[in-house]
Backbone bond lengths (Angstrom), bond angles and torsions (degrees), N, CA, C in turn:
res aa  C-N    CA-C-N  psi(-1)  N-CA   C-N-CA  omega(-1)  CA-C   N-CA-C  phi
1 X - - - 1.468 - - 1.509 109.82 -
2 X 1.296 117.90 -41.41 1.458 121.08 179.20 1.520 110.94 -63.34
3 X 1.313 116.00 -35.43 1.449 118.86 -179.12 1.512 110.56 -66.84
4 X 1.334 117.48 -37.69 1.467 121.27 177.96 1.503 110.76 -65.18
5 X 1.325 116.25 -44.90 1.454 119.70 179.35 1.517 111.33 -62.68
6 X 1.302 117.33 -40.75 1.465 119.37 178.20 1.519 111.15 -64.37
7 X 1.293 118.80 -37.22 1.457 122.44 -179.13 1.514 111.72 -68.78
8 X 1.405 116.20 -29.30 1.456 119.73 -176.19 1.507 112.89 -91.39
9 X 1.309 117.63 -1.60 1.461 118.60 179.07 1.525 110.43 -64.32
10 X 1.307 117.34 138.03 1.479 119.89 179.47 1.514 111.07 -67.73
11 X 1.317 115.37 149.80 1.449 120.86 178.66 1.512 110.08 -69.39
12 X 1.322 116.85 143.28 1.467 118.90 -179.58 1.525 109.92 -63.21
13 X 1.311 115.27 146.28 1.455 121.65 -179.24 1.528 109.55 -69.30
14 X 1.294 114.75 139.52 1.458 120.16 -174.54 1.520 109.68 -92.33
15 X 1.298 115.96 140.00 1.462 121.58 177.52 1.513 109.09 -112.84
16 X 1.352 115.36 172.29 1.472 120.40 -179.82 1.517 112.16 -67.00
17 X 1.370 115.48 -23.52 1.455 118.31 -178.83 1.518 112.18 -72.75
18 X 1.339 115.93 -20.43 1.464 120.07 -178.52 1.523 108.70 -129.87
19 X 1.307 118.45 78.86 1.462 120.59 -179.05 1.522 111.46 -66.18
20 X 1.323 113.16 155.53 1.462 119.84 179.64 1.523 108.80 -71.65
21 X 1.324 114.98 116.13 1.468 119.00 -177.78 1.514 111.75 -71.21
22 X 1.343 118.17 -18.42 1.453 121.28 -179.70 1.525 113.18 -84.45
23 X 1.317 117.21 -8.56 1.452 120.26 -177.78 1.523 109.29 -75.32
24 X 1.333 118.53 127.26 1.434 122.62 -176.99 1.516 110.44 -83.60
25 X 1.289 115.42 140.61 1.453 120.56 177.30 1.525 109.29 -80.40
26 X 1.344 118.09 162.59 1.473 119.68 177.81 1.515 112.93 -57.71
27 X 1.358 117.27 -35.08 1.459 119.65 179.91 1.518 111.27 -62.25
28 X 1.354 115.06 -40.76 1.460 118.92 178.78 1.513 110.39 -66.78
29 X 1.357 116.40 -39.89 1.457 119.85 176.41 1.526 110.40 -59.67
30 X 1.339 115.49 -44.65 1.448 119.91 -179.65 1.523 111.77 -64.18
31 X 1.336 116.21 -42.19 1.457 119.90 179.74 1.522 110.82 -63.51
32 X 1.302 116.76 -44.25 1.453 119.42 -179.90 1.515 110.65 -65.45
33 X 1.349 117.51 -32.74 1.458 120.31 176.90 1.519 111.77 -64.86
34 X 1.340 116.14 -41.96 1.454 119.64 176.78 1.528 111.14 -64.77
35 X 1.342 115.62 -38.84 1.459 118.54 178.46 1.522 111.08 -63.61
36 X 1.339 115.41 -41.56 1.465 118.30 178.86 1.523 110.69 -64.38
37 X 1.338 115.18 -39.77 1.459 119.29 179.57 1.522 111.62 -64.51
38 X 1.330 116.41 -44.56 1.456 119.91 178.23 1.518 111.66 -65.48
39 X 1.341 115.04 -38.26 1.462 118.17 178.48 1.525 111.20 -63.86
40 X 1.351 115.79 -37.79 1.459 119.70 179.01 1.528 111.23 -66.96
41 X 1.334 115.76 -40.92 1.463 119.10 176.92 1.519 111.38 -63.88
42 X 1.335 115.90 -39.82 1.457 120.00 179.96 1.526 111.29 -65.41
43 X 1.330 116.62 -35.24 1.458 120.04 178.61 1.528 111.34 -62.94
44 X 1.339 116.40 -31.94 1.467 120.57 179.12 1.532 112.49 -92.24
45 X 1.323 117.01 5.54 1.463 119.97 175.32 1.507 114.23 72.70
46 X 1.345 118.22 35.44 1.468 120.70 -178.48 1.526 111.36 -60.12
47 X 1.326 116.80 -38.59 1.462 119.70 179.69 1.523 111.13 -62.60
48 X 1.319 117.55 -41.45 1.460 120.87 -178.27 1.521 111.13 -72.20
49 X 1.325 116.94 -34.01 1.468 120.13 175.33 1.526 109.95 -64.02
50 X 1.342 115.43 -44.37 1.465 119.85 177.77 1.519 111.05 -62.63
51 X 1.331 117.03 -40.99 1.464 121.17 179.28 1.522 110.77 -61.96
52 X 1.328 117.21 -37.60 1.456 121.12 178.99 1.523 111.41 -59.83
53 X 1.331 116.61 -47.41 1.462 120.02 -176.73 1.528 111.69 -77.33
54 X 1.320 118.30 -28.54 1.463 119.91 172.48 1.526 110.67 -64.15
55 X 1.334 116.57 -38.97 1.462 120.37 177.54 1.525 110.93 -64.21
56 X 1.325 116.63 -40.62 1.463 119.91 178.16 1.526 110.71 -64.41
57 X 1.331 116.65 -42.80 1.456 120.04 178.11 1.511 112.78 -65.69
58 X 1.323 116.71 -30.04 1.462 121.77 179.42 1.523 111.49 -72.11
59 X 1.329 117.35 -39.26 1.456 120.43 -172.09 1.515 115.88 -104.06
60 X 1.340 118.55 -18.58 1.457 120.70 -177.75 1.528 111.08 -75.21
61 X 1.324 116.87 133.73 1.462 120.76 177.39 1.526 110.31 -66.77
62 X 1.333 115.29 133.08 1.459 118.86 174.32 1.526 109.04 -89.87
63 X 1.322 117.63 -167.30 1.458 121.71 -171.02 1.523 112.90 -66.82
64 X 1.340 118.09 -16.21 1.459 121.02 179.75 1.534 112.50 -83.87
65 X 1.330 116.61 -5.10 1.457 120.13 176.49 1.507 115.21 93.71
66 X 1.317 118.53 2.20 1.466 122.10 174.56 1.520 107.92 -138.47
67 X 1.311 117.13 173.26 1.460 120.44 -170.78 1.522 111.86 -104.53
68 X 1.320 114.11 165.98 1.457 119.97 174.17 1.523 110.79 -62.80
69 X 1.320 117.12 -35.25 1.460 120.71 177.01 1.518 112.38 -62.49
70 X 1.349 117.16 -39.69 1.456 120.01 176.03 1.524 111.05 -59.29
71 X 1.327 115.90 -44.75 1.467 120.18 -179.10 1.525 111.28 -65.15
72 X 1.335 117.36 -40.17 1.466 120.46 -179.32 1.527 111.06 -66.12
73 X 1.320 116.93 -42.96 1.467 119.81 179.85 1.525 111.03 -64.35
74 X 1.326 116.52 -43.43 1.467 119.25 179.64 1.527 110.73 -69.08
75 X 1.346 117.08 -31.65 1.457 119.73 175.45 1.517 112.64 -65.77
76 X 1.337 116.62 -26.99 1.463 121.69 176.77 1.524 112.44 -87.43
77 X 1.326 116.39 4.58 1.459 120.02 -179.64 1.513 113.77 84.18
78 X 1.338 117.73 14.53 1.454 122.14 179.74 1.521 109.86 -110.15
79 X 1.307 116.50 149.42 1.457 120.44 177.60 1.522 109.86 -86.58
80 X 1.327 116.09 141.27 1.463 120.24 177.48 1.524 112.04 -77.00
81 X 1.329 117.98 -10.84 1.455 123.40 179.46 1.530 109.26 -128.23
82 X 1.338 116.19 146.24 1.457 119.26 173.47 1.520 110.17 -71.53
83 X 1.339 116.68 -36.70 1.456 123.66 174.71 1.514 107.58 -147.44
84 X 1.327 116.21 157.97 1.457 120.57 179.01 1.522 112.76 -88.81
85 X 1.316 118.44 -11.27 1.455 120.45 -179.24 1.529 109.28 -79.21
86 X 1.347 117.70 174.48 1.471 120.34 -175.39 1.518 115.60 -59.24
87 X 1.343 118.90 -22.11 1.460 119.18 -178.59 1.530 111.83 -91.81
88 X 1.311 118.13 2.45 1.458 120.99 178.55 1.520 111.56 -69.84
89 X 1.320 116.41 149.39 1.460 122.51 178.99 1.519 109.90 -100.45
90 X 1.331 115.39 138.57 1.463 121.70 -179.61 1.530 108.26 -88.22
91 X 1.317 116.89 104.09 1.462 121.56 -176.04 1.521 111.00 -63.09
92 X 1.323 117.19 -36.92 1.466 121.16 179.89 1.524 111.18 -57.89
93 X 1.327 116.72 -36.92 1.463 120.77 -179.76 1.527 111.14 -61.63
94 X 1.322 117.30 -43.65 1.458 120.39 -177.87 1.537 111.16 -70.86
95 X 1.328 117.56 -35.38 1.466 119.94 175.28 1.522 109.78 -65.10
96 X 1.323 116.56 -42.77 1.465 121.07 178.15 1.519 111.01 -61.38
97 X 1.322 116.17 -42.87 1.465 120.66 179.77 1.521 110.98 -63.06
98 X 1.332 117.26 -40.09 1.468 121.16 -179.66 1.529 111.48 -65.74
99 X 1.322 118.19 -27.67 1.464 121.43 177.52 1.527 111.67 -87.49
100 X 1.324 116.72 -38.25 1.462 120.75 -173.38 1.521 112.95 -72.43
101 X 1.326 116.77 -45.20 1.470 120.05 -173.49 1.529 112.33 -59.60
102 X 1.349 120.54 -52.49 1.474 118.36 178.76 1.524 112.66 -63.97
103 X 1.335 117.78 -37.89 1.452 119.55 178.77 1.514 111.82 -63.05
104 X 1.321 117.01 -43.59 1.467 122.21 -178.44 1.522 111.32 -67.74
105 X 1.343 116.99 -48.78 1.469 121.07 -176.45 1.520 110.81 -64.68
106 X 1.331 118.21 -46.07 1.460 120.93 -177.45 1.524 111.84 -71.75
107 X 1.320 117.97 -28.11 1.468 119.98 174.01 1.526 110.98 -63.23
108 X 1.314 116.55 -42.06 1.461 120.47 179.00 1.528 111.69 -71.48
109 X 1.315 117.53 -32.19 1.463 119.47 178.15 1.521 111.50 -69.00
110 X 1.326 117.34 -36.12 1.467 120.88 -179.84 1.526 112.18 -77.01
111 X 1.316 117.31 -20.68 1.463 121.34 -178.02 1.522 108.30 -132.78
112 X 1.316 115.80 97.04 1.456 120.92 -173.66 1.521 113.19 -95.39
113 X 1.318 117.68 1.31 1.465 119.32 -178.52 1.525 110.46 -71.90
114 X 1.328 115.78 149.39 1.463 120.47 -178.73 1.518 111.64 -67.24
115 X 1.314 116.98 -36.06 1.463 120.14 -178.61 1.534 111.12 -65.35
116 X 1.345 116.58 -41.58 1.469 118.64 178.46 1.518 110.64 -62.63
117 X 1.313 117.44 -45.47 1.459 120.00 -177.67 1.519 110.74 -61.92
118 X 1.328 116.69 -38.49 1.463 119.94 178.79 1.516 111.15 -62.99
119 X 1.341 116.93 -51.59 1.456 120.73 -178.50 1.525 112.29 -68.98
120 X 1.302 116.55 -30.49 1.468 120.27 178.53 1.531 110.54 -64.91
121 X 1.333 116.45 -44.34 1.451 119.64 179.56 1.526 111.55 -71.27
122 X 1.322 117.03 -35.43 1.466 119.56 175.58 1.525 110.21 -62.87
123 X 1.333 117.30 -40.46 1.464 121.21 -180.00 1.521 111.06 -65.24
124 X 1.334 117.88 -39.39 1.464 121.17 179.58 1.531 110.59 -64.99
125 X 1.325 116.42 -47.16 1.465 120.30 -179.54 1.528 110.39 -63.91
126 X 1.324 116.88 -41.72 1.469 120.71 179.78 1.523 110.64 -63.66
127 X 1.322 116.82 -40.50 1.470 120.74 179.06 1.527 110.86 -61.49
128 X 1.325 116.81 -44.19 1.460 120.38 -179.09 1.524 111.73 -64.19
129 X 1.329 117.02 -33.70 1.465 120.99 -179.39 1.526 111.56 -77.89
130 X 1.327 116.54 -42.11 1.469 121.17 -171.25 1.528 112.49 -86.78
131 X 1.327 117.89 -24.48 1.461 120.91 -172.76 1.526 114.25 -54.79
132 X 1.348 120.87 -47.23 1.472 118.72 178.53 1.521 112.79 -58.74
133 X 1.327 117.39 -41.89 1.467 121.35 179.67 1.522 110.97 -65.95
134 X 1.334 116.68 -43.04 1.471 120.17 -179.96 1.527 111.47 -65.00
135 X 1.340 117.07 -40.24 1.459 119.70 -179.37 1.527 110.91 -64.64
136 X 1.311 117.38 -37.80 1.468 120.77 177.99 1.525 110.74 -64.98
137 X 1.329 117.48 -46.86 1.459 121.32 179.51 1.525 111.20 -62.45
138 X 1.330 116.56 -36.75 1.464 120.35 -179.50 1.530 110.90 -66.19
139 X 1.339 117.72 -42.19 1.468 120.73 179.56 1.523 110.60 -65.70
140 X 1.325 117.62 -42.39 1.464 120.06 177.82 1.525 110.90 -61.93
141 X 1.327 116.69 -38.35 1.464 120.38 -179.53 1.525 111.24 -69.41
142 X 1.317 117.64 -41.98 1.466 121.21 -178.94 1.526 111.27 -65.02
143 X 1.342 117.05 -38.91 1.463 121.31 -176.23 1.530 113.33 -93.90
144 X 1.317 117.58 12.21 1.467 120.81 -171.20 1.528 112.34 -56.87
145 X 1.321 118.33 -40.18 1.462 122.30 -177.45 1.531 112.57 -103.92
146 X 1.341 116.96 10.06 1.460 120.62 -178.72 1.522 110.89 -87.13
147 X 1.334 115.35 170.13 1.463 121.25 179.42 1.515 109.08 -147.55
148 X 1.353 115.17 161.96 1.461 119.58 177.14 1.518 112.61 103.44
149 X 1.331 114.82 -179.42 1.459 121.08 -176.24 1.511 114.71 -65.26
150 X 1.322 117.65 -23.06 1.464 119.79 -178.52 1.524 112.54 -68.14
151 X 1.337 117.17 -15.47 1.464 120.43 -179.43 1.526 112.26 -86.27
152 X 1.335 117.75 -3.89 1.466 121.27 179.73 1.520 109.64 -84.57
153 X 1.313 116.48 131.44 1.457 122.47 176.83 1.521 109.02 -117.65
154 X 1.321 115.41 146.95 1.463 121.67 -179.55 1.523 108.83 -124.18
155 X 1.328 116.21 120.65 1.456 121.96 179.91 1.535 107.74 -87.15
156 X 1.316 115.44 85.46 1.463 120.32 -170.92 1.521 112.49 -67.61
157 X 1.324 117.15 -37.74 1.461 119.16 -177.04 1.524 112.35 -72.56
158 X 1.332 118.26 -11.95 1.461 121.98 178.52 1.530 112.02 -108.91
159 X 1.311 117.03 14.38 1.465 121.97 -177.81 1.518 110.17 -118.98
160 X 1.322 115.83 152.28 1.464 120.78 -179.17 1.527 109.38 -156.90
161 X 1.337 115.35 163.73 1.465 122.76 176.46 1.523 108.89 -138.77
162 X 1.324 116.22 150.07 1.462 122.13 169.93 1.527 107.50 -117.43
163 X 1.319 116.29 130.58 1.460 121.48 -174.98 1.523 109.03 -118.67
164 X 1.334 116.88 134.97 1.458 121.09 -178.06 1.533 110.63 -138.70
165 X 1.326 116.11 133.57 1.463 123.96 169.76 1.522 106.96 -124.96
166 X 1.323 118.12 127.79 1.461 121.70 175.43 1.524 109.39 -124.64
167 X 1.345 115.61 162.57 1.452 119.86 -173.21 1.524 112.83 -63.30
168 X 1.326 117.99 -36.32 1.451 120.02 -176.12 1.525 112.52 -78.43
169 X 1.317 117.77 -9.39 1.464 120.11 179.32 1.517 112.02 -83.18
170 X 1.347 117.17 -11.88 1.462 122.23 177.87 1.533 112.19 50.83
171 X 1.297 114.20 47.73 1.455 119.06 176.30 1.499 115.31 89.90
172 X 1.364 117.06 -7.53 1.459 118.45 -179.39 1.532 109.60 -85.74
173 X 1.312 115.55 69.14 1.449 120.68 178.02 1.517 111.01 -70.32
174 X 1.330 115.59 162.47 1.463 121.19 -177.00 1.522 109.83 -134.69
175 X 1.320 114.79 135.76 1.467 121.82 173.04 1.528 107.70 -109.94
176 X 1.321 115.66 113.14 1.464 121.25 177.26 1.522 108.00 -98.98
177 X 1.310 116.43 120.56 1.464 120.46 -169.17 1.521 112.37 -120.06
178 X 1.311 113.75 152.29 1.461 122.56 168.73 1.522 106.93 -120.73
179 X 1.323 116.00 107.49 1.464 121.83 -173.22 1.522 110.14 -118.39
180 X 1.304 115.47 139.42 1.460 121.30 177.53 1.517 108.95 -112.62
181 X 1.322 115.96 120.36 1.461 122.78 -176.28 1.513 109.93 -128.45
182 X 1.323 115.15 158.45 1.464 120.95 177.07 1.517 109.68 -137.35
183 X 1.320 115.06 144.03 1.464 121.89 171.76 1.520 106.94 -114.77
184 X 1.316 116.49 104.77 1.465 120.75 -176.52 1.524 112.67 -86.92
185 X 1.338 117.48 -5.36 1.457 121.25 -175.49 1.517 113.69 -92.30
186 X 1.330 115.57 -172.62 1.465 122.13 -172.90 1.521 113.32 -96.66
187 X 1.338 119.21 -3.31 1.454 121.85 -176.25 1.525 111.22 -113.90
188 X 1.339 115.17 146.78 1.458 119.99 170.55 1.530 108.64 -70.82
189 X 1.331 116.48 135.75 1.458 120.68 -174.13 1.521 111.39 -123.95
190 X 1.335 115.95 139.64 1.453 122.71 167.54 1.527 107.58 -98.41
191 X 1.313 115.42 116.60 1.460 121.26 -172.36 1.522 109.20 -115.27
192 X 1.327 116.21 126.12 1.467 122.31 175.59 1.527 109.06 -91.14
193 X 1.340 115.98 130.03 1.466 121.94 -173.51 1.524 110.69 -118.46
194 X 1.332 115.44 139.77 1.465 122.31 170.37 1.534 107.42 -140.81
195 X 1.336 119.73 116.12 1.469 120.61 176.54 1.528 111.46 -65.59
196 X 1.308 115.60 148.40 1.467 122.06 176.31 1.526 106.68 -110.51
197 X 1.345 116.25 101.87 1.471 120.35 -171.31 1.524 113.14 -131.60
198 X 1.317 119.16 4.49 1.461 120.94 -173.90 1.525 112.60 -61.97
199 X 1.325 117.53 -39.38 1.464 120.10 -179.18 1.517 111.81 -69.30
200 X 1.329 116.77 -33.13 1.464 120.45 -179.35 1.518 112.16 -70.97
201 X 1.333 118.28 -24.19 1.457 121.87 -175.75 1.521 113.97 -100.47
202 X 1.302 118.43 -4.64 1.470 120.60 -170.06 1.520 113.65 -67.93
203 X 1.349 119.09 -19.84 1.458 121.14 -175.95 1.526 114.27 -105.30
204 X 1.357 119.86 3.60 1.464 118.17 -173.85 1.534 113.15 -149.61
205 X 1.328 119.81 85.29 1.460 126.73 -19.43 1.526 109.81 -72.49
206 X 1.342 118.51 178.92 1.461 119.27 -176.65 1.525 112.34 -57.54
207 X 1.290 115.82 125.43 1.456 123.08 176.30 1.521 108.42 -127.57
208 X 1.307 116.39 133.67 1.462 119.70 175.26 1.526 108.94 -87.50
209 X 1.334 117.24 152.73 1.471 119.39 -179.20 1.517 113.91 -56.74
210 X 1.357 117.81 -28.77 1.463 118.80 -178.63 1.522 112.79 -76.74
211 X 1.361 117.68 -3.46 1.454 120.62 175.18 1.525 112.49 -92.78
212 X 1.321 116.43 -1.41 1.456 121.02 179.08 1.521 108.95 -118.74
213 X 1.318 116.18 113.53 1.457 122.09 175.04 1.525 107.65 -143.00
214 X 1.299 115.89 94.21 1.462 121.05 -175.48 1.524 111.00 -83.81
215 X 1.331 114.59 141.20 1.455 119.48 176.38 1.525 109.97 -73.84
216 X 1.321 118.25 134.11 1.468 120.61 -178.52 1.528 112.02 -69.94
217 X 1.314 114.44 153.34 1.463 122.06 174.80 1.531 108.32 -127.47
218 X 1.322 115.49 150.65 1.465 121.21 -177.63 1.525 110.10 -114.59
219 X 1.321 116.08 133.89 1.468 122.20 175.74 1.528 108.61 -126.31
220 X 1.318 115.79 159.82 1.460 122.30 179.84 1.525 108.49 -110.33
221 X 1.311 116.28 129.60 1.462 122.41 179.01 1.518 109.46 -113.50
222 X 1.321 115.59 124.53 1.464 120.69 178.36 1.525 110.11 -75.67
223 X 1.347 116.84 155.60 1.477 119.25 179.57 1.527 111.94 -62.38
224 X 1.334 115.51 144.42 1.460 123.65 174.68 1.532 111.37 51.05
225 X 1.331 115.93 50.27 1.462 119.60 -175.08 1.520 111.22 -139.83
226 X 1.329 114.87 157.62 1.459 123.47 171.96 1.523 107.31 -115.01
227 X 1.332 117.10 128.31 1.460 121.37 -172.05 1.521 110.48 -129.95
228 X 1.333 115.73 135.15 1.459 122.36 171.58 1.529 108.36 -100.91
229 X 1.319 117.10 121.44 1.460 121.45 -178.83 1.527 109.30 -118.41
230 X 1.357 116.32 152.94 1.458 121.90 -177.03 1.526 110.25 -130.83
231 X 1.328 117.72 64.38 1.470 119.94 -179.00 1.528 111.56 -81.38
232 X 1.333 114.80 157.95 1.465 121.99 173.23 1.526 108.69 -115.08
233 X 1.329 115.60 135.16 1.463 121.48 -176.58 1.525 108.73 -118.35
234 X 1.341 117.69 125.83 1.459 122.15 -179.40 1.526 109.62 -93.35
235 X 1.332 114.35 139.41 1.461 120.55 178.58 1.527 109.66 -83.61
236 X 1.309 117.96 129.72 1.459 122.49 -176.94 1.521 112.95 -83.57
237 X 1.323 118.30 -16.36 1.460 120.95 -172.06 1.517 110.97 -115.75
238 X 1.329 117.58 148.37 1.467 120.80 178.96 1.527 110.91 -69.39
239 X 1.323 114.67 148.23 1.462 120.85 -179.48 1.515 108.64 -151.26
240 X 1.336 118.71 164.98 1.468 120.78 178.30 1.520 111.63 -61.01
241 X 1.341 114.50 158.69 1.463 120.30 177.03 1.523 109.23 -62.03
242 X 1.309 115.91 133.14 1.468 120.50 -176.19 1.513 108.87 -142.91
243 X 1.328 115.94 122.34 1.450 119.82 175.70 1.526 110.32 -69.48
244 X 1.309 115.67 176.52 1.466 120.46 -177.07 1.523 110.89 -56.83
245 X 1.311 115.73 126.03 1.467 122.66 -178.57 1.516 109.05 -125.23
246 X 1.338 116.76 120.43 1.464 121.35 179.24 1.524 109.99 -88.33
247 X 1.312 116.06 135.48 1.467 122.16 -179.55 1.521 107.79 -126.45
248 X 1.319 116.57 119.36 1.462 121.73 177.68 1.532 109.50 -102.77
249 X 1.322 115.75 160.95 1.473 121.22 -177.15 1.525 110.99 50.61
250 X 1.327 115.01 44.63 1.459 120.87 -174.61 1.523 110.31 -66.58
251 X 1.328 116.15 141.38 1.456 120.22 174.48 1.524 110.96 -72.19
252 X 1.316 116.15 164.31 1.464 119.79 -176.84 1.522 110.32 -151.68
253 X 1.328 114.76 137.95 1.465 122.03 173.17 1.516 107.76 -114.86
254 X 1.326 117.22 128.11 1.460 121.30 179.77 1.524 109.45 -122.54
255 X 1.329 114.60 157.03 1.457 120.61 175.54 1.526 108.44 -139.73
256 X 1.327 115.80 128.66 1.464 122.54 178.85 1.517 107.81 -131.83
257 X 1.316 116.10 114.50 1.467 121.29 179.14 1.531 112.40 52.22
258 X 1.333 115.71 42.34 1.457 120.85 178.53 1.515 114.55 82.98
259 X 1.307 118.35 -5.78 1.471 122.67 179.20 1.524 109.12 -95.53
260 X 1.330 116.92 126.51 1.456 121.60 -176.04 1.525 111.37 -109.42
261 X 1.338 113.97 146.48 1.454 121.21 172.98 1.519 108.16 -139.81
262 X 1.340 116.40 148.35 1.461 121.23 -177.50 1.532 109.83 -132.00
263 X 1.319 115.65 131.88 1.459 122.44 168.56 1.542 106.77 -106.22
264 X 1.312 116.65 116.55 1.460 120.77 -174.92 1.517 111.04 -70.82
265 X 1.345 115.22 158.84 1.452 121.01 177.21 1.528 110.79 -65.59
266 X 1.334 115.93 144.45 1.463 121.10 175.07 1.517 109.74 -104.74
């Protein structure tokens, strides 16, 4: 009986001198709210969904014809390819695959509903289609008020050259090119162009790099514009007779106000 009475005694009234140690402060409430929010996101696989799209952004080619992963690897001093010939392996592809597969599989495991899977696949396909266009618009927007050679872009995968040497030209070969360039900045630019094609021609017939020296040509690029130019470049040095040779993804060297940039041959 005494134990019951002791259990039913009212709790002593609390004063300001002895605050309730069990009372949570607003900071603790806020922290627990963030934890609950993060836990809820984790339950739906938000991290794996994010990993999936980061992998796509890493490996998908943007409007310049190569990927962000290629640029990151080359920035670290690594090549994105084991070799440039047809049997070379694209290292960026395997890195992308290693990120994409776990992100994709675990996203579907955390969200088994049919509606999520439908929208998830629609989002992936839409990203792959829209990403090149979005990346181009983003670069134009970032460089809108900039000036100088850094604002020049070269669409290498959409450019090509045809090179011809004939016996009666006595070494005066000609490279006729179709080049796509952009000026994302605010100033009109005079750009000096020289194609980089020596590696592409060395095997048909064998040509050494010192047999190719093309005369530069100058084109004018208007501000905030994309321009297709068709210059012809004459070779200054004698070389073996060579029939018409098509070169795709041609390299290019440009110069703007003494500032040089080079896109290597692919």
